[in-house]
N, C-alpha and C positions, 0 to 999 in steps of 0.2 A: 403407746408402743404396741401396735397390734396389726396383724394381717387379717383383713376381713374374711370371715368364713364364707365359702362359696357353696352354692347348691346347683345341681344340674336341673335344667328345666326342659320339660317335654310338653309342647303345646300343640293341640289339635284343633283346627278350626275349619269352617266352611270356606270353600274357595271363593264364594261370592263376597265374603267379608275379608278376603286376604289383604286387599289394598288398605282398607280402613284399619285393620289390626296392625299392619306393619307401620302405618303412619303414627298410630297411637304408641307403638313400641319405640319408634324413632324419637318422638317428642318426649316420651318418658325417660329414655336413656338409661335403662337399668339392666338390659340383657345384652350379653355378647353372643352373637349367633355363630354357631360353628357348623361345619359340614357334617352331615350325619354319617355314622359308621355303617348304617344299613346299606345293603346293595339294592339297586333298582330291580324291580320285577315286573310282572305283567300288570300290576295294579298301580304301584307307586314308582315314579321316575324322578331323577334328580334334575333340577334346573329346566331351562327352556331356551334353546339356542336362538329362538326368534326375538328374545328380549335384548340381545346384543345390538340389534339395529336401533331399538329405542334408546339404549344407553349411549350409542354413538350420537343420536340426535341431541340428547341432553348435554353431552360433552361439547357439541358444536355450539349449542345455545349459551353454555357457560362461557365459551371463548368469545362469542359475539358480545356478551354483556361485559366481560372483563376488558375487551378491546375498546368498547364504547366508553366505559368509565375512564380508561387511561386517556382517551382522546378528550373527554370532557374536562378532566383534571388538568390537562395541558393547555386547553383553550380558555377555560374559565377559572377565575381566581376564587378559591374558597378560603374564607378566613378561619384559620385554625390556630390554636395555641400550640406552643412547642411541646406541650404534654398531652396533646389530643390523642396520641396513640395509647395513653393509659385509660381512656374512657371506656374501653371495652366495646362489646357488641351492643347494638340497640335491641331493646326487648320487643318481642312480637308474640302474639298469642296464636293458639291453634286456629281460631276463627279467622284471623288475618291470613294465615297460610291457606285455608280452604277458599277464602274469597278471592285470592289472587288468581285463581284459575280463569276467572272471567276476563282478565286483561293480560293473561300470559302471552297469547299470540301477538297481541298488539304491541306489547313491550319488546318481543323478539324483533318485530318489524322495525321498531324505533332503533334498536341496537344495530340492525343491518343498515338502516338509513344513515346513521351516524358514521358507520364504517365506510359506507359508499361515499359520503360527503368528504371524508378524510382522504379516501383514495383519489377522488377527483382533485382535491387540493394538492396532493402529492404529485399527481400527473402534471398539473398546471405548473408547479414549481420546477419540475424536470424540464418542461417545455421552455420555461423562462431561461434556464441554464443553457439549453441548446441555442436559443436565440441570442443570448449574450455572447456565446462563442462565435456565432456568425457575425455579430456586430464588431467584435474584436478583429475578426479576419477582414472585415470591410474597411477598417480605418486607413490602412496604407493606400487604398484606392480612391479616396474621397475626391481627388483632383481629376480623376478620369471622367470624361463627360459622355462616355458611351457605356453600354452594358458590358459586364464581364463576359457574356456569351457572344459578344460581337465578333464575327469572323471575316468581315470585310464587305466589299461591294461587288458589283458585277465584274469589275476589272481589277480589283485589288484583293489581297489576302491579308488578314490581320492576325497578329499573334499577341495575346494578352496573357502574361504569366510572370513567374518569378525566376531569378537567377540566384544561386547561393552566394553568400558574402556580398561585399560592396563592389559595384561596377560603375565605371564612368562611361560617358557617351563614346569617347575615343576607343575604349577597350571593346565595347560592343561592336563598333564599326569595324575594328580590326578583326574581330572574331568572324563577322560576316564576310569580310573581304578575303580572309584566309581560307575559310571552309566552304564558301559559296562564290567562287570567282565568276561563275557563269550565271549567277542568280540575278543579275541586273541590278538596277538601283533599288535600295531599301532605306526606309526612314525609321529610325529608332527614337523613342522618347522614354526618358526615365520618369516614372510616376512618383516613386518614393524610393529612398535608399537608407539602409541601416547596415551596421557591421554584419548582421545575420543574413539579410537578403536584400535584393534589389528588385523592385516591381517595374516591369518594362512593358512598353507598347511598341510593336514593330509592324510596319506596313510595307508591303512589297507588291509587285505585279503578280496577278493570279497565276500566270503561267510558270512563275518561278517559285511557287509555294513550297514544293517538295525540297528544293535545294536550300531554301532559307530555313525551313523547319529542321532539316538535318544539321545545318550549321548551328542553330540555336541549341539543339540537343547536345551538341558537343560541348557547349558551355554550361550544361546542367539545367537548361530551361525546363520548367514544368508549369502546367496550367493551374490556376487557383482552385482550391478545394470547394469553393462555393460557386453557385451559378445564379445568374439574375438576368431578367429581360429588361431591367431598368438600370440606369447609371447608379454606381455605388452610393452616392449621396442620397438619391431618392429611395433606393432600397433600404438604406439605414433608417430613414424616417419611417418607412412602412414597418420595419421591424420594431422600432421603438413604440409605435402605436399598438403593435401586437402585444408587446410586453405590458403596456398600460392596460390593455383589455384583459390580459391574463391576471394581472394584479387585482383588477376590479372583480374578476370572476372568483379569485381566491377569497377576497373580502366578503363577497356574498355567501360563499360556502361556509366560511368561518362564522359568519353571522347566523347562518342556519344551524350550525352546530351549537352555538351558544344558546339559541332558542330552545334546544333540546335539554338544557341544563335542568329544567323543571321536572324532567323524568329521571333524575339521578337516583332518587330513592327507589323508584320502580325498577331501575336497572340493577341496583344492588340486591333488591328482593328477588329479581329474576335469577341472578347468579346463585344465590343461596337456595332458592326454590328448586332449581334444576340440579343443583349439587345434591340436595337431599333426595331427589327422585333418582339420580344416578346411583347413589348408595343403596337406595331401597331396591332398585332392580337388581343390583348386585347380590343383595340378600335373597331375593326371590330365587336366584340360581343356586342357593344353598339349601333350599327347602326340598322335602320329599312331597311330591304332589300327585294326587290321584285325579279322578275325573271331577269329583265334587268336594274333596277335602284336601287338606295339606297338613304336614307335620313340620314343626320348628324345634330345633334342638339348640341348647346353649347353656350359658352359665349366668347366674344371678346372685348378688349378695344375699346372704341368708336373712338379714334383717329387712329385706325388701319383699320377701315372699308373701307375707300376710296381706299387705296392702295391694300387691300386684294381683294376687288371685281374686280378691274381692272386687277390685275395679274391673278386671277382665270379665268376670261373670256378670257384672252389672251392665256392661256395654255391649258384649257380644255373646253369641251362642258358640262358646268355645270351651274346651276342657284343658286344664293344665295340671301337670304333676311335677312336684319338686322331690328330689332325692339326692343323697350324698354321692359325690363323685366316686367312681370305682377306684380301687387302690392303685391300679396300673396307670391311671391318668393323673397328670399334674395340672390342677386347675390354674387359671390365670391369677395373677397377684393384684390385689387392691389393698393399698395401705390406708390405715385409719389412725390419725394422730390429732392431737390438740394443736392450738395455734402456736404453741411454743416449739413443738417438734415437727410440725408439718412442713416448714421450709426445708428440712433436711431430706424430704422425699425426692425433691428434684436432684439434690446432690447424690443421693443414693441411686436414683434411676440412671444418672450419668455413668455410674460404675456398672451396676447390674442389680436387678430386683432379687429378693431372697428366693433361694431354691427350696427344694423339699427338705423339711426338718429344720430350716433356719428361721430365726426370729427376725422381726423388723427392728433393726438397731437405731432407728431414727431418733428416739428419745434420748438414748445414751449418747449418740453422736452429737445431738444438739448441745448438751452440756459441755462436752469437750470442744466442739466446734467454736462456740461463742467464746469460751474461755481462751482457747489458743489464738483466735483471731484478735481478741482484745489485747493479749500480750504482745503480739507482733506489731500492731499499730500503736498502742500504748500512749495515746495523747488525749487528754480530757477534752480539749477544744474540738479536735477532730471527731471524737465520739459524739459530742453534743450536736455538731453540725450534721452528722449522719442521722442521729435520732430526729432532729428537727425536720430535715428534708423528707425523710421517709414517712414521718408521721403526717406531715402536711399533704403529701401526695396520696397517702392511703385515705385521709379524711376527705379530700376533694374529689377523688376518683374511686368512689365506692363500688362501681360496677366494672372495674378493670378485670382482665382475665385472671383466673385463679393462679396460674403460674407466675404472673407478674406480682400478684399480691403476696405470694409466698416469698418471692425474691426480696421484695421490699421489707417484709417482716423479718427475714433473715438479717438484712443489713441493719434493721432497727435494733434487734437484739445484739448484733455485733457492736453497734454503737454504744449500747449500755455497757457492755464488757470493756470496750475501748475507753469509755469515760472512767470506769472504775479503776482500770490499771493506770490511766493517766494521772489520776489523783494519788494513787499508791506510789507512783514513781516521781510525782512532782512535775509533770510535764503538761503545760497549757500553751499550745503553740510553741513547744520547746521551752526555752527560757524567756518567752516574750514578756512576761510580767516584770522580770528584773531588768531586761534591756530597755523597755519603754520607760520605766521609772527612772533609770539612770540617765538615759539620753535626753528626755524632755522635762523631767521634774527634779533632776539632780538629787535623787534619793535612792535608797537601797532596799526597796520593797521586793520581795520574791515570794513565790509559791512553794512552801516547804513540802517535801514528799511525806506522805503518811507512813511509808515503809522506808524506802531508800532510793537514791538516784543510781540507776544502772550504769551511767557513764562513769561514776566514781567508784562503783563496786561491781565491775563486770563479772568477777569470779563468783560472787555471791549469787548473781542472777543465773550464771551458767549452772551452778549446782542445783538451783531451784528448777531450772529447765529440765535437767536430768531426772529430778524427782517427779516432775509432771509426766515426763516420758515413761518412767517406770509404772506410774499409776495407770497411765493410758494403756500400756501394753498388758499389764496385769488384769485390767478390766476386760480386754479382749480375750485373754486366756480364761477369765471367769465365765464369759459368755460361751466360750467353747465347752467348758465343763458343764454348763447348764444344758446346752443343746445335746451333748452326748448323754448326759444323765436322763434327760427327758425322753430320748430315743431308746433308753434302756441299754445303752452301750457303756456299761459301768467300767469295764476294763479300759476302754478308750479314754474315758474321763480321767482315770488315774494315770495311765501311761503317758498320755499326750498333754496333760495339764498339771497334775499334782507333781510329777517328777520335775517338770520345768519350773514350777513354783519353788520347789526345794532347791534346785540347782541355782537358778538366777537369784532368788531371794537370799539363799545362804551365802552366795558370793558377795552380794551387796553388803550384808551384815558383817561378813568377814573383813571386807575392805574398811568398814567403819570402825573396826577394832584395831586397825593399824594406824599408829600415830602419824607416821610419815605421809600416809595417804590423806588423812583428815587435815593435816597441816598444809599440804599442797593445795587442796581445794578450799582452804579457809574455813573449814567446818569447826565450830566452836566446841565440839564435844568429841570424845573418843570412847567407844564402848569398851567394857572390860574385856580382857583377853579370854576369860572363861566363856563369855558370850560368843566371841569370835571363834573359839575352838569348837563350840557346839554347832555354830553355823557352818563351819568347815565340814564337820561330819555330816550334817544335813545335806550340804551341797554334794558331798561325795556319794551319799546314798542316792540322791537324785540322778547323778551322772551314771552310776552303775545301773540304776533302773532304766535310764534312757538307752544305754548300750544293750541291755538284755531284752528290751521290748521294742526298740525302734525299728527292728527288721522283722517283726513278728509275722508279716505277711508271707515271708519266704519259708518253705519247708526245710530247705537245706541248712543245717546248723552253722556251717561256715559262712554261707551267704548272709544268714540272719545276723551273725556277729559283725560282719563287715558293714552291713546296712545299719546296725546299731551304732557302730563307730561313726559312720557318716552322719547319722542323726545327731550325735553328740557334737559333731563339727558345727552344727547349726548355732552353737553358742556364740560363734563369731557374728552370726546374723543378728542375735540379740544385742551384741555390742554395737554393731553399726546402726541398729534401730534406735538405741538409746542416744547415740551420738547425733542422730538426725535431728533430735530435738534442740540441738544447739542453734538451729535456725531461728528459734524463738528469740534467742539473745541477739543474733545477727540482725534480724529485721527490726527488732525493738530498738537497738542502738542506731540502726540506719535512719529510722524515722526521727529519733531524737537529735542525732548529729546534724542531719540535713536541716531540720527546723532551726537549730541553733545557728547554723551557717547563714541561713536566710535572714535571721534576726540581726546578725552582725553586719551583713551586707547592707541591710536597710538602715541600720544605725549609723554606719560609716557614711553612707550617701546622704541620708536625711539630717543626721546630727551635725555633719560637717558644714552644711549650708545653714541650717537653723531656721527659725521662724516658720511662717506659714508655708513657704515653698518647701522647706525641708520636711515638714510634716506630710505634705502631699507626696513628695518623693518616697518617704518612708512607707506610707500607706500603699502606694503602687507596688513597690518591690515586695512588701510584706504580703499583699494579697496574691500577686502572681506566684511568688515563691512557695507559699503555703498551699495554694491551689494545686500546683504541680506536685508538691510533696504528698499531699493526701491522696491524689489520684494514683500516683505511681505506687505508693506503699499500700494502698487499699488493694490494688491489683496483686501486688506481691503477697500480701497477707492472705488473700483469697486463694491464690494458686497453691501456696505452701501449706495452708490449712487443709485443703483438699488432699494434697499429697500425703500428709501425715495420717489422714483418715484412710485413704485408699491403700497405701503401701504398708505402713507400720501397724495401724490398728486392724484393718480388715485381714491382714496377713495372718492374724492369730486365730481367726474363727470363721471367716466369711468367704464363701465361694460364689454365691449368686447363681444366676442362670434361670431365674424365674421369668415367665412371660407376663407382660403387663395386661391388665384387664382393659380391654378396648370395647366398650359397649356400642351397640348400634344406636347412635345418638346424633341428634341434629347438630349439637355443638361441635362434633368432630368433623362435620362437613361444611359448615357455614363460615363465612368471613365477616359478614356485616351485621347479621341479626342473630339473636338468641331466642330460639323458639322454645316455649314451655307449655307442657300440657297442664291445663287447669285441673287441679285435684281438689276433691272435697275434703275438708278438714274433719 
């Protein structure tokens, strides 16, 4: 439970060593570089606008590499396990990083070539679609033995086109006779006909062309959208040959793309290499630079300063200074916890990192988080499954990303808690032990609870949930007291914590001294009335203290009193907070009841049939039902455990607002490789 102490760093180096120093810093990953507070002058200037062009080039190269990798992944099959995403980044050394510069440009050209091949393939596919549209348009004209562009002979005029809807020869003849009575003889032929259109060929004397064309137009005649100097059948064959050629072209291009699969690792290296260079040039723009020297300002964890200074002086002609951050500055936050508490860092970060004067609550959170999660899921078999899966994944994928490791560790510890509460409540796949023994072995074996079965004594569990809630809330108040006392805000510690301890704690003890209340909640004991009276006086003193001090920020006595009354009204918030812990009962019972229903369904279906087939049916229903149950209730336990932390627990002491420590690091820039600086032990 600690927030890493930060030191400010001021580094001065020779400009000729700037590139190597920044690469060393990036591979080491210990320093967060910040913009200097100094103003530029005639000697030192901030940044270099010319570097933006270089950054643009790096960004374009990254895009080339990413596009090429997407194309390769689509065209070539790579055998990967379903859990390959857990493998993490491949490891690479600083020497590999330096040596890649020799084939950097060649790899960029490879990426461009893959993209060009894909563009050619895409264009060929688009051409095929266009040709297929032309083929579809030619089908109604296959019986026509002249080209669609045919317009007649020296003495005749030809009209080739379509009429809307279905036409007969007699109807076309009537159209020509009615609209072109002076048009002379005309011959019409129906090439094809459908309810949507009729393809026609009309021939007339050339001198009557205008009259016939006008008559056809009156019937909705239009020329075909495609043109050809060959008859449609011949044109169709030519188009089919063109499609075949395009397909061969595509196969050749795809084969060329597949041949580039051997460069996959180089393309991944290129993406990471230029990503690091992109970030490095961004850092250069945050430096104060002179003609021959440069200054770098930032933050570094205090425990890294000794090794950092020694290695820097051994490698470069540079000077470095470490000093405490000024009081007016809020340094970035880096949390440091053991394996038990570190999974809570991600949960905490999702809310907000600790602000000024606040502690890292990860360790305390971890105890309550695992405890509450286990109560909500509360089935020993589900807990064992969670532990087994997460343990196997962590063992087989030791190089997975740190965030994924923490998530799996969190669910491993949640699995331990779930197993514990499952045995306490006597739940192992619900009541599966008893159901299986009765259905298939005609016996009455059951898994007895170590404590009690919640489904039989829900009120007992509800009271326990309220007790857990009070402990959780009082722990939050205790942290508030610690933070205030550490900051020498002694009055705040008494006014905002002690008085609330007196009020809430006194009321709880008072209720426990009332027999009707203990009887309602099924509590087996009742405190003596003398204890209750004393608790009542303590609660009254706490309430008076809250009223008198809750509005102390106001100078006006009347406003101060009203604000004090409003602060006392917050007692209803404590009541709602305690009631919120009833969700422990609700989710715990939901898991148990659903598991029991699944078992009964499986027993009814499998036991009714009996024999080998019945056992198979039982197993199928059992596996499907419990898989759904564990997934749904794991999600519910995760969401509601987070809510109890964020709303009820954090509401008593935590504000957050800290900025995360984001070092200038290769790991923050790369996707495929993990670059490490080789350090001397």
